[in-house]
C-alpha positions in Angstrom: 203.9 -60.8 -43.0 202.8 -64.2 -44.7 199.5 -62.8 -45.9 201.1 -60.2 -48.1 202.7 -62.6 -50.1 200.1 -65.3 -50.3 197.8 -63.4 -52.4 197.1 -63.3 -55.9 194.8 -61.7 -58.5 194.0 -58.2 -59.8 190.9 -57.1 -58.4 189.8 -56.1 -54.9 190.9 -58.7 -52.0 188.4 -59.4 -49.2 190.3 -59.5 -45.6 189.6 -60.1 -42.3 191.3 -57.4 -40.0 193.1 -58.7 -36.9 195.0 -56.7 -34.3 198.2 -55.9 -36.1 197.5 -58.5 -38.8 194.9 -59.3 -41.5 193.7 -62.7 -42.9 193.0 -62.9 -46.9 189.6 -64.2 -47.2 189.7 -63.7 -51.0 192.5 -62.8 -53.0 193.1 -59.7 -55.0 195.8 -57.0 -55.3 194.1 -54.1 -53.0 191.4 -53.2 -50.8 189.3 -49.9 -51.0 189.5 -47.0 -48.5 186.5 -46.9 -46.3 186.5 -43.2 -46.5 188.0 -42.1 -49.5 187.5 -45.1 -51.9 191.1 -44.8 -52.9 192.4 -48.4 -53.8 195.1 -49.5 -51.4 197.7 -52.1 -52.7 197.8 -54.9 -50.0 201.5 -54.4 -49.6 200.6 -50.7 -48.6 198.1 -51.4 -46.4 198.7 -49.8 -42.9 195.9 -48.6 -41.3 192.5 -50.6 -40.4 189.8 -50.9 -37.9 189.1 -54.5 -36.5 186.1 -53.3 -34.8 184.6 -51.8 -38.3 186.5 -54.3 -40.3 187.5 -51.6 -42.8 190.6 -50.3 -44.4 191.9 -46.7 -44.5 194.7 -45.2 -47.0 196.0 -42.6 -44.5 196.1 -41.5 -40.8 193.8 -38.8 -41.9 191.3 -41.0 -43.4 191.2 -42.8 -40.0 190.5 -39.7 -37.9 187.8 -38.6 -40.4 186.2 -42.0 -39.8 186.3 -42.1 -36.1 186.2 -38.5 -35.4 183.8 -36.9 -38.2 182.9 -33.8 -36.3 186.2 -32.7 -35.3 187.6 -33.5 -38.7 184.6 -31.6 -40.2 185.3 -28.5 -37.9 189.1 -28.8 -38.7 188.5 -28.8 -42.4 186.2 -25.7 -42.5 188.3 -23.7 -40.7 186.6 -23.4 -37.4 
């Protein structure tokens, strides 16, 4: 993916999330997970929402964001 190698900088990148790809709007080394706040290096970014235009660090973060009531019930043991 060209976008991964075309970035520079050490701070947070700004991206436009597309279907199956992303476009770098402002260069940087990472994006922030919308759920956990974790820094996600661009070369490790795998999960995002086109509709919400936000990144996620893991599949669990995706589920927590899109299905919060189910995730809350699961994590509370009920």
